C-alpha positions in Angstrom: -15.9 87.6 -109.0 -12.3 88.7 -108.2 -9.2 86.5 -108.4 -9.0 86.0 -104.7 -12.7 84.9 -104.4 -12.3 82.5 -107.4 -9.1 81.0 -105.9 -10.9 80.5 -102.6 -13.9 78.8 -104.2 -11.5 76.5 -106.1 -9.7 75.6 -103.0 -12.9 74.8 -101.0 -14.1 72.6 -103.9 -10.7 70.9 -104.1 -10.8 70.3 -100.3 -14.2 68.6 -100.7 -12.7 66.4 -103.4 -9.7 65.4 -101.2 -11.9 64.7 -98.2 -14.0 62.4 -100.2 -11.1 60.6 -101.8 -8.8 60.6 -98.7 -5.9 63.0 -98.8 -3.4 60.6 -97.4 -4.2 58.1 -100.2 -4.3 60.8 -102.9 -0.9 62.2 -102.0 0.7 58.9 -101.0 1.3 59.8 -97.3 -0.3 56.6 -96.2 2.1 54.2 -97.9 5.1 52.8 -96.0 7.4 55.2 -98.0 4.9 58.0 -97.6 4.9 57.7 -93.9 8.6 57.8 -93.7 8.6 60.9 -96.0 6.0 62.6 -93.8 7.9 61.9 -90.5 11.2 63.3 -91.9 9.4 66.3 -93.5 7.7 67.2 -90.2 11.0 67.0 -88.3 12.7 69.2 -90.8 10.0 71.8 -90.7 10.0 71.9 -86.9 13.8 72.1 -86.8 13.8 74.9 -89.3 11.5 76.9 -87.1 13.3 76.0 -83.8 9.9 75.0 -82.3 9.8 73.8 -78.7 7.2 73.6 -75.9 7.5 77.4 -75.3 6.7 78.3 -78.9 3.5 79.8 -80.2 3.1 78.5 -83.8 0.8 79.2 -86.7 0.4 76.4 -89.2 -1.0 77.4 -92.5 -3.0 75.0 -94.6 -3.4 72.3 -92.0 -5.9 70.2 -94.1 -6.8 67.0 -92.3 -4.3 67.7 -89.5 -1.9 64.9 -90.4 1.1 67.2 -90.2 -0.5 69.1 -87.3 -0.4 65.9 -85.3 3.3 65.6 -85.9 3.9 69.2 -85.1 1.9 68.9 -81.9 4.3 66.3 -80.6 6.7 69.2 -80.0 4.4 70.4 -77.2 4.0 73.9 -78.8 0.8 75.9 -78.8 -0.5 75.7 -82.4 -3.1 77.7 -84.2 -3.9 75.6 -87.4 -5.6 77.4 -90.3 -7.3 76.0 -93.3 -10.0 77.2 -95.8 -11.7 73.9 -96.3 -14.5 72.9 -93.9 -14.4 69.3 -95.1 -10.7 68.9 -94.3 -11.0 70.7 -91.0 -13.9 68.3 -90.0 -11.4 65.5 -90.3 -8.7 67.4 -88.5 -11.0 68.1 -85.5 -11.5 64.4 -85.0 -7.9 64.1 -83.9 -8.5 66.0 -80.7 -5.0 67.3 -80.5 -3.7 68.9 -77.3 -2.8 72.6 -77.4 -4.1 72.9 -81.0 -6.8 75.3 -82.1 -8.2 74.8 -85.6 -9.5 77.9 -87.5 -11.5 77.9 -90.7 -10.3 80.9 -92.7 -8.3 82.0 -95.7 -4.8 82.6 -94.4 -4.5 86.1 -96.0 -7.7 87.2 -94.2 -7.3 85.4 -90.8 -7.3 87.7 -87.7 -4.8 86.8 -85.0 -4.5 88.5 -81.6 -0.7 88.4 -81.2 2.5 87.5 -83.1 3.9 84.0 -83.4 7.3 82.5 -82.8 7.0 80.5 -86.0 4.8 80.2 -89.1 5.0 76.7 -90.6 3.4 74.4 -93.1 3.7 71.5 -95.5 2.8 71.9 -99.2 0.7 75.0 -98.7 2.4 78.1 -100.0 2.1 76.9 -103.6 -1.7 77.2 -103.1 -1.5 80.8 -102.1 -0.9 84.1 -103.8 2.7 84.3 -102.8 3.0 88.1 -103.2 0.3 88.5 -100.6 1.2 85.5 -98.4 4.9 86.4 -97.7 4.2 89.9 -96.3 1.3 88.5 -94.2 3.6 85.9 -92.7 6.2 88.7 -92.0 3.4 90.7 -90.1 2.4 87.7 -88.1 5.9 86.8 -86.9 7.4 88.5 -83.9 10.9 89.9 -84.3 13.3 87.0 -84.6 10.5 84.7 -85.5 11.0 82.1 -88.2 9.1 80.6 -91.1 9.7 77.0 -92.2 7.9 75.2 -95.0 8.3 72.2 -97.3 7.0 72.9 -100.8 7.0 71.2 -104.3 10.0 71.9 -106.5 9.0 72.9 -110.0 12.3 71.5 -111.4 11.3 68.0 -110.4 10.0 66.2 -113.5 6.8 64.8 -111.9 5.9 68.1 -110.3 6.5 69.9 -113.6 4.2 67.6 -115.4 1.5 67.8 -112.8 1.5 71.6 -113.0 1.6 71.9 -116.8 -0.7 69.0 -117.8 -3.4 69.3 -115.1 -6.1 67.5 -116.8 -4.2 64.2 -116.3 -3.7 64.9 -112.5 -7.0 65.5 -110.7 -5.2 65.7 -107.3 -3.8 69.1 -108.5 -6.1 72.1 -107.7 -6.7 74.7 -110.5 -4.6 77.5 -109.0 -1.7 75.7 -107.3 1.8 76.0 -108.6 5.3 75.0 -107.5 8.5 76.9 -106.8 11.9 77.5 -108.4 14.1 78.2 -105.5 16.1 81.1 -107.0 12.9 83.1 -107.7 11.4 82.3 -104.3 14.6 83.4 -102.6 14.3 86.8 -104.3 10.7 87.1 -103.2 11.5 86.3 -99.6 14.3 88.9 -99.5 12.0 91.4 -101.1 9.5 90.7 -98.3 12.3 91.7 -95.8 13.2 88.3 -94.5 16.7 87.4 -93.7 18.8 84.2 -93.2 16.9 82.8 -96.2 17.7 79.2 -96.9 16.0 77.1 -99.6 17.3 73.6 -100.1 16.1 70.9 -102.5 15.4 67.6 -100.7 13.2 64.4 -100.8 13.9 61.7 -103.4 11.8 59.0 -101.7 8.7 58.5 -103.8 5.6 57.2 -102.0 5.3 54.3 -104.4 8.7 52.8 -103.4 8.1 49.3 -102.1 9.0 48.6 -98.5 11.9 46.3 -99.4 13.6 49.2 -101.2 12.9 52.1 -98.9 16.3 51.9 -97.0 18.3 51.7 -100.2 16.4 54.5 -102.0 16.6 56.7 -98.9 20.3 56.3 -98.7 20.7 57.1 -102.4 18.4 60.0 -102.0 20.4 61.5 -99.2 23.4 61.3 -101.4 21.6 63.0 -104.3 20.6 65.8 -102.0 24.3 66.7 -101.7 25.2 66.2 -105.3 24.8 69.4 -107.3 23.3 69.8 -110.0 21.3 66.6 -109.5 20.1 67.9 -106.2 18.1 70.7 -108.0 15.6 68.1 -109.3 14.6 66.7 -105.9 10.8 66.5 -105.2 10.6 69.2 -102.6 12.2 72.5 -101.3 12.9 73.1 -97.6 12.3 76.8 -97.0 13.6 78.7 -94.0 13.9 82.4 -93.2 13.7 84.8 -90.2 12.1 88.1 -89.5 14.7 90.6 -88.3 
């Protein structure tokens, strides 16, 4: 079995685990703080890709469709791809307007025409990035944009999850996280321009409701305070095909 096949099998198995446990619960998206994080993240991803009702959008790694539902509020036409049949079964129940779900590995999916934007939340770190970035470039029309939110390897919790996996069953065997300087070089090497990678997101899903406002305010300040900003939980990644 080659590396790509093994990675795919691992991701399908992990998708079954998440579907059984409830992804929103596993990753904290269902908590009051998690819901606020998700709403902000979706808005930042859409804004980075300049998505509107006229856009044709590819979402990679849609999972249960939680973020797809938020993206669909833009009115854009969305093709949402995921490898996991278990997670897509949950996504299909949402019956979203102008959304087509496709079960496929992203690298191997066949699309009939280019997209205005390729977007996703916490998905690139599951992929072989050396294959994924050129594929995204191919699928974008000239002037098209990519916009993603991904885990930041410099964040202490993310670092521990990726280096001590046996203690964190929510982390799949092959997923990683990104250091923004290296990812920037990879995007430029894949011929993207206007590359922007910004650390953001200090609101942990476990923050109690009574503290969300204060922690959010402090977090916005930390996002502007270098070098502390480098240790935020996520990276907001934006780039354009020339």
